[in-house]
N, C-alpha and C positions, 0 to 999 in steps of 0.2 A: 139777394139770393132768389136762383130760379125759384118755383114751383113752390111759394110759400113757407121755404124753410127756413128758420129761424138760426142756424147753426148746424155744427159737424153732429154726428152722435156721441162725441166724446166731450162735447162741450154743452149737452143737452142732459149729461148724466147716463145717457143709453151708449150700448157696446157699438162700437164701429163694426163693421161687417171685417172677419179674418181678427180680431183683436184675442181670439182662444187662441188662435195660432201664435201670435205674436208673443203672447204667455210662457207657451210650451217654448220657442226660440228662446226667448230671454231665459227661463232654468235651465236651456239646454247650453247654452252661451257662456252660462255663472257654474256652469260645473265640469266646463273645461278644464283636464288636465294637461301637464307640456305635452307630451305623447299626441294628444287628439288636438292641442295647439300646432304642433310642428304637420300632423296630417292636413290638418285645414290650410295651414302654409304652404305643402306643398301643389295642393291644389291650386291653389289661386294664385302661385305661381307660374302656375301651367298655362293661364287665360292668356288666350290672344286678344291683347290690347286694342290693336287696330280693328276687330270685329265687335269688342266689347261695348267699345262707346255707344252706339246705337240703342243697346238693351238699357245701358244707366241712364240714356236722355229720357227714352220711355218709362223707364222708371221712377223718373224723379218727377215728371209732370203727375204722376201718382199721388206725391206726396204733401198735395195743395190740401187734399181732405184728409190728411195723416200729421196734422203737424203736432196736437198735443200727445195723442198716443206715441208717434217717433221721437217726440223728445224727451218723454217719460223713460222710455226704454230705451234711449242712450244714453240718460243720465245715469241709470240702474246699472249699466253694462260701460260705463266708463273706464273702469280698472279689468275687464274682463278678457281683454287681449294680453295684458301683461305676464310671462311668463313666471312661473315662480322659483325659476333658475337664476331670475333677475336680482335676485334678493340676497343669493349667495356672493359672500365679498371673494371668494377664491377664485373666480372664474377668470380665465384667460382673456387678452384681448379677444383672441379669434371665438373664444366661445362667446363672450358678451357680444360681438356682431351679429354672431348664430341669432342669438334669443332676441338681440333688437330688429334683427330682420322677421323672425317667427312675428314678433309683434306687432310687425308693420303690417304686414301680410293678413294677419289675424284681425287687425283693426278695418283693414279694408274690408275682407271679408263680412263682418257685422256690420257694416254699414251700407252695404250692398245687399246683405240678405233682408235688413231692415226694408230696403226701398222694394225688393222682390214682394213682401211681406206688405206694405201700403199697398202694392200694384197686383196683389194677388185676384182681383176679381175685373179686373181690367186689363192687365198685361195680355200680351201675347206669350203662348206656352212655350217659345221658343226664348223670349226675354227672359220670364221665369226661370226657364235653367241655366242660361247664361249667369244671370243675378245669384242663383244656389248653388253653384256647379262647387263652389268650394266647399261644401257642408257635404257632400257625397251622398249615399243615399244612406240614409240615417245609419250609417256606420261611427259616428260619432256622436 
């Protein structure tokens, strides 16, 4: 590694830059209700995918130094996207399809927010806004 570094902050036991906000996000995602999942999914569905790719590519480069914190957060959030409604047996096929769509969009939003947090200190503000847009302005 350059500059005599022996490892990432996470590997050396130190907190990586931005880990505090990562912990806050993990807590926020774990506390999602179905209504909040729908709100996140609605905002994620409104994303212009053509313009979004650049932000995702830029953010993915930031994951190089965030491998362990990202993996730990992703493992913790493995089922955070799954709506409680999907546990009900009496769902109609249309309701089940709706909640499965919500789950898929929230899963994307979680992954993208983790990428944004990994790049919090290096990404252009426009990329950060794009990657975190599904989460709104602290409304969820």
